[in-house]
C-alpha positions in Angstrom: 69.4 -13.8 -11.8 66.3 -14.1 -14.5 63.7 -12.0 -14.5 60.5 -11.9 -16.8 58.9 -8.8 -17.9 55.5 -9.1 -19.6 53.9 -6.1 -21.2 50.9 -5.6 -23.1 50.1 -3.0 -25.1 47.0 -0.1 -24.6 44.5 -1.7 -27.5 45.5 1.2 -30.2 49.1 1.3 -30.2 49.4 -1.3 -32.7 50.6 1.6 -35.3 53.3 3.3 -32.9 54.4 -0.4 -31.4 55.3 -0.8 -35.5 56.5 2.9 -36.0 58.9 2.3 -32.4 60.3 -1.2 -33.3 63.6 0.2 -34.8 64.5 1.8 -31.7 63.4 -1.3 -29.4 65.6 -3.5 -31.6 68.7 -1.2 -31.3 67.4 -1.5 -27.3 67.9 -4.8 -27.3 70.4 -5.3 -29.9 72.5 -3.3 -27.1 71.6 -5.7 -24.2 71.7 -8.9 -25.8 74.5 -10.9 -23.6 72.2 -10.7 -21.2 68.9 -11.2 -22.5 67.0 -15.3 -22.2 64.2 -15.2 -24.5 62.4 -12.4 -26.1 59.4 -12.0 -28.4 55.6 -10.3 -28.9 52.4 -11.8 -27.8 49.9 -12.2 -30.8 46.3 -11.9 -31.2 44.1 -14.1 -32.7 45.0 -12.4 -36.2 48.8 -12.5 -35.8 48.7 -8.8 -34.6 51.7 -8.0 -32.0 49.8 -7.0 -28.2 52.2 -6.9 -26.3 56.0 -9.1 -25.3 57.9 -10.7 -23.0 61.6 -9.9 -22.6 63.6 -12.6 -20.1 66.8 -11.3 -19.2 69.5 -11.4 -16.6 69.9 -8.7 -14.2 71.7 -8.4 -10.9 68.3 -7.7 -8.8 64.8 -6.9 -9.3 64.9 -3.2 -9.2 67.4 -3.4 -11.8 65.2 -5.2 -14.5 62.5 -2.5 -13.4 64.9 -0.3 -14.4 65.8 -2.2 -17.4 62.5 -2.6 -18.4 61.6 1.1 -18.2 64.4 1.7 -20.6 62.1 0.1 -23.4 61.8 2.5 -26.5 58.0 1.5 -26.5 57.5 3.2 -22.8 58.3 6.5 -24.9 56.3 5.9 -28.0 52.9 5.6 -25.2 52.7 1.6 -25.9 52.3 -0.3 -23.1 49.3 -0.2 -20.8 51.2 -2.5 -18.2 54.5 -3.8 -18.0 55.2 -6.0 -14.5 58.4 -7.3 -13.7 59.2 -11.0 -11.9 61.8 -13.1 -10.8 61.9 -15.9 -13.1 63.5 -19.8 -12.4 63.9 -21.6 -16.0 63.3 -25.3 -15.4 63.2 -26.9 -19.0 65.3 -25.6 -22.4 65.1 -26.8 -25.6 63.0 -30.0 -24.3 66.3 -30.2 -21.3 66.0 -30.1 -17.5 68.2 -27.7 -16.3 67.1 -26.9 -13.0 
């Protein structure tokens, strides 16, 4: 089942985000077979301010556990994070659900 992990950064977190990014990318690479979509939210200046991770997990508890393993938590980057069940309807302009 797909889950959308929506994370918003603390206002002063950009430097910590950039410093933790290599560990974050290693974490994502390890999870790559289960990832559907991943990318940062950007502010008006193009600076990262949060992220979206859509991941395949067996249930909500597993998705929440996965989300809490993001190295950005250890780096004190996130102000908030929510995990939502997600149903894909379109992919690459084609209806899939």
